[in-house]
C-alpha positions in Angstrom: -151.4 -157.2 -56.7 -154.4 -155.1 -56.0 -157.4 -156.4 -54.4 -160.8 -155.1 -55.0 -163.9 -155.1 -53.3 -166.8 -157.3 -54.9 -168.8 -153.9 -56.0 -165.9 -152.1 -57.6 -164.4 -155.6 -59.1 -168.3 -155.9 -60.7 -168.4 -152.4 -61.5 -164.9 -152.7 -63.8 -165.5 -155.7 -65.2 -169.2 -154.4 -66.4 -169.6 -152.7 -70.0 -169.6 -149.4 -69.1 -167.6 -147.4 -66.3 -168.1 -143.8 -64.2 -164.4 -143.5 -63.4 -162.4 -140.5 -62.2 -159.4 -139.7 -60.7 -158.6 -138.4 -57.0 -155.7 -136.7 -55.6 -155.2 -136.0 -51.6 -152.1 -133.4 -50.8 -151.2 -133.4 -47.2 -148.5 -130.6 -47.1 -146.1 -130.7 -44.3 -147.7 -127.7 -42.2 -150.7 -130.0 -42.1 -152.9 -128.4 -44.8 -155.1 -131.3 -46.5 -156.2 -130.6 -49.8 -158.3 -132.7 -52.3 -158.3 -132.2 -56.1 -160.4 -134.7 -58.9 -160.6 -134.8 -62.7 -164.5 -135.3 -62.5 -166.9 -132.4 -63.1 -168.8 -132.0 -59.4 -166.9 -132.4 -56.4 -166.4 -135.2 -54.5 -166.3 -136.3 -50.8 -164.7 -139.1 -49.0 -162.8 -140.3 -45.9 -163.2 -136.4 -44.5 -161.6 -134.6 -47.3 -163.3 -132.6 -50.4 -161.7 -133.6 -53.6 -162.6 -130.1 -56.1 -163.6 -130.0 -59.7 -162.7 -127.5 -62.1 -159.0 -127.3 -60.4 -157.4 -126.8 -63.9 -155.1 -130.0 -62.6 -154.0 -132.5 -65.5 -152.1 -135.8 -64.6 -150.0 -137.1 -67.0 -149.6 -140.7 -68.2 -148.8 -143.2 -65.3 -145.9 -145.3 -66.6 -145.0 -148.5 -64.2 -141.8 -149.6 -64.6 -141.0 -153.3 -64.1 -138.6 -153.6 -61.1 -137.9 -151.1 -58.4 -136.9 -148.4 -61.0 -139.3 -145.1 -59.6 -142.4 -144.8 -61.7 -143.3 -141.6 -63.8 -145.9 -139.6 -63.0 -146.7 -135.9 -63.2 -149.5 -133.0 -62.6 -149.6 -130.4 -65.0 -151.6 -127.7 -63.3 -153.1 -124.0 -63.5 -152.8 -121.6 -60.6 -156.7 -121.0 -60.9 -158.1 -122.8 -58.0 -158.6 -120.7 -54.6 -156.4 -123.2 -52.8 -153.4 -123.3 -55.1 -151.8 -120.1 -54.2 -148.8 -118.8 -56.1 -147.1 -117.9 -53.1 -147.7 -121.1 -51.1 -145.9 -122.8 -54.3 -143.4 -120.2 -54.7 -142.3 -120.7 -50.7 -141.9 -124.4 -51.3 -144.6 -125.2 -49.0 -145.3 -128.2 -51.5 -142.0 -129.6 -51.4 -142.4 -133.3 -50.2 -146.4 -132.8 -49.9 -147.6 -136.5 -49.7 -149.7 -137.8 -52.4 -152.5 -140.1 -52.9 -154.1 -140.9 -56.2 -157.0 -142.6 -55.9 -159.4 -144.5 -59.1 -163.2 -143.7 -57.8 -166.2 -144.9 -59.1 -168.4 -140.9 -59.2 -171.5 -142.8 -58.8 -170.5 -144.3 -55.1 -167.2 -143.2 -54.3 -167.1 -146.3 -51.4 -165.9 -148.2 -54.8 -162.6 -147.0 -55.1 -159.0 -148.0 -54.9 -155.2 -146.4 -54.4 -153.4 -146.5 -57.5 -150.3 -144.6 -56.6 -148.9 -142.9 -53.4 -145.8 -140.8 -53.1 -144.4 -137.3 -52.7 -144.1 -134.4 -54.6 -140.5 -133.3 -55.9 -139.8 -131.0 -58.3 -141.8 -128.3 -59.3 -141.5 -126.2 -62.2 -143.0 -122.6 -63.2 -144.0 -121.1 -66.3 -146.1 -118.0 -66.0 -149.5 -119.3 -64.1 -149.0 -122.6 -64.8 -146.9 -125.5 -63.1 -145.8 -129.2 -63.5 -145.1 -131.1 -60.1 -143.3 -134.4 -60.7 -144.9 -136.9 -58.1 -141.9 -139.6 -56.7 -143.1 -142.9 -55.9 -142.0 -145.2 -52.8 -139.2 -146.3 -54.8 -137.6 -142.8 -55.3 -136.4 -143.1 -51.6 -133.9 -146.1 -52.8 -132.3 -143.3 -55.2 -131.3 -141.3 -52.7 -128.0 -141.4 -50.2 -128.3 -142.5 -47.4 -125.6 -142.9 -44.1 -122.4 -141.6 -43.6 -120.5 -139.6 -46.5 -116.9 -139.5 -46.3 -116.2 -136.3 -47.3 -113.4 -133.3 -46.3 -116.4 -131.0 -45.3 -118.8 -132.1 -42.6 -121.6 -133.6 -44.0 -124.3 -132.5 -40.7 -126.6 -129.6 -41.1 -125.8 -126.9 -38.7 -128.0 -126.9 -35.3 -129.4 -130.8 -36.1 -128.7 -133.7 -33.5 -125.3 -134.9 -35.3 -124.1 -131.2 -35.2 -125.2 -130.2 -31.3 -124.4 -126.5 -32.2 -127.6 -124.4 -30.3 -128.9 -121.9 -33.3 -131.3 -120.3 -30.5 -127.8 -119.1 -28.5 -128.0 -114.9 -29.1 -124.3 -115.6 -30.9 -125.6 -117.7 -33.5 -129.0 -116.1 -33.8 -130.7 -112.3 -34.8 -133.5 -110.4 -35.8 -133.7 -107.3 -38.1 -135.4 -105.2 -40.0 -134.9 -104.1 -43.9 -134.0 -100.2 -43.9 -133.1 -99.9 -47.9 -134.2 -101.7 -50.6 -131.4 -102.8 -53.0 -133.2 -105.0 -55.0 -137.1 -105.8 -54.3 -136.6 -109.4 -55.0 -133.7 -110.7 -53.1 -131.0 -108.0 -51.3 -130.9 -104.9 -49.3 -130.0 -103.1 -46.1 -130.5 -104.4 -42.8 -130.9 -103.0 -39.2 -130.1 -104.7 -35.9 -127.3 -106.6 -36.9 -124.7 -104.7 -35.1 -123.5 -107.1 -33.0 -122.3 -109.7 -35.6 -119.2 -109.3 -37.6 -119.4 -109.2 -42.0 -120.4 -112.9 -43.0 -121.5 -114.3 -40.3 -124.6 -115.0 -41.7 -124.0 -116.4 -45.1 -124.9 -119.3 -45.9 -126.8 -119.2 -43.2 -131.0 -118.9 -43.0 -133.5 -116.0 -42.5 -137.0 -116.3 -42.3 -139.5 -113.3 -42.9 -141.3 -112.3 -39.8 -143.7 -109.6 -41.0 -144.2 -108.3 -44.6 -145.9 -109.8 -47.5 -143.5 -113.2 -47.2 -144.4 -114.2 -43.3 -143.2 -117.5 -42.9 -141.2 -118.3 -45.5 -137.5 -119.1 -45.1 -134.5 -118.5 -47.6 -131.0 -119.2 -47.8 -128.5 -116.1 -47.4 -126.0 -115.9 -50.2 -123.8 -113.0 -48.2 -123.9 -111.2 -45.6 -121.5 -108.0 -45.8 -120.5 -105.2 -43.5 -118.8 -101.9 -44.8 -118.8 -98.7 -42.4 -121.2 -100.4 -40.1 -123.9 -100.9 -42.7 -125.3 -104.3 -43.1 -125.9 -106.3 -46.5 -128.1 -108.9 -47.2 -128.6 -110.8 -50.3 -131.1 -114.2 -50.6 -130.2 -117.0 -52.8 -133.5 -116.7 -54.1 -136.0 -114.1 -55.2 -138.7 -113.9 -53.2 -141.9 -114.4 -53.4 -143.4 -111.1 -53.0 -141.3 -107.5 -53.3 -139.3 -106.8 -50.0 -140.4 -103.6 -48.6 -139.2 -101.2 -45.8 -140.1 -102.3 -42.4 -140.0 -105.8 -42.9 -138.6 -108.2 -40.3 -136.8 -111.6 -40.0 -134.8 -113.2 -38.0 -131.3 -114.6 -39.0 -129.5 -117.5 -38.3 -125.4 -118.2 -38.2 -124.0 -119.7 -41.6 -121.4 -122.2 -42.0 -119.2 -123.6 -44.7 -118.6 -126.8 -43.1 -114.9 -126.6 -42.9 -112.7 -127.8 -40.0 -111.4 -124.5 -39.2 -115.0 -122.4 -38.9 -116.0 -125.2 -37.1 -113.7 -124.5 -34.4 -113.1 -120.8 -34.5 -116.6 -119.8 -35.1 -118.7 -122.7 -33.1 -116.1 -124.2 -30.8 -117.6 -127.3 -32.1 -114.5 -129.2 -33.6 -114.8 -132.2 -31.3 -118.2 -132.9 -33.2 -116.8 -132.1 -36.7 -118.4 -134.8 -39.0 -116.4 -134.5 -42.0 -112.7 -135.9 -42.4 -110.0 -133.1 -42.6 -107.1 -135.0 -42.9 -108.8 -137.3 -45.8 -106.1 -137.5 -48.6 -107.5 -135.3 -51.6 -107.2 -136.0 -55.3 -103.8 -134.4 -55.9 -102.4 -136.8 -53.3 -104.0 -139.8 -54.3 -102.7 -139.4 -58.0 -99.3 -137.9 -57.1 -96.0 -139.8 -57.7 -92.3 -139.6 -56.1 -90.6 -137.1 -58.3 -86.9 -137.9 -56.3 -85.6 -140.0 -53.7 -85.5 -139.5 -49.8 -83.4 -140.8 -47.2 -84.3 -140.1 -43.4 -81.7 -140.4 -40.8 -82.9 -139.0 -37.6 -83.6 -135.3 -37.9 -82.2 -134.9 -41.2 -83.2 -135.2 -44.7 -81.1 -135.3 -48.2 -82.7 -135.3 -50.9 -80.9 -136.6 -54.5 
């Protein structure tokens, strides 16, 4: 149950109200923005909530129990702070959202309606729909260890322990020839590495049209001394010859790779000897009798 201030409660109980909604959005890179569905800008808590941003909230549904609340924000990329490239780079993924109900005649009269994080963002031309996930949505996420054949750690994290700043697992290069302006190119500067070394790894742009953006590498090929990089996702802006990048090695999370490529088998976080589905559903097809080192099959 929410506790309202005396003045705000009296305003809500009156015959006429002057209410609007305001959103405070805090991205993981530290950028904080404010938006409102009022027809003029409002300011409180050190944030200016801008009007005429093209944002329209859906109806908020709050089910009983711990089921996640349903809320989304529909918008158009018309506001100066809502840049298409930032949206494409994923800078809004996981951003903290606070939704306020505010008396626009006296912004001191307000209450928090919802808090959460930005979830899935879908695009259609210049418009977008952003899902806002409530705090209870975290209860739907898997936590703790998982018993899997492959490793469940992220390469380079504290559980894995591989130092990705090591020259053997880290490189820099530049685009020397475009194969596809959105996701594939021939790279220079990677002559010290073998084929597939960066497959499933990470590429971060350090110059060009997409600086600061990072994406997973789908394939790192090597043929006749030519290194080819293909990315999983198309880049927000066109890749050009001369764009520079930093890359880190990839891992397929198999025990053999952990041992041969990273010499890190003692910290492997999977269960490579766990029986698979074929073993679990198998049944005896013959009887066997063991006699010392000899085996007789009947």
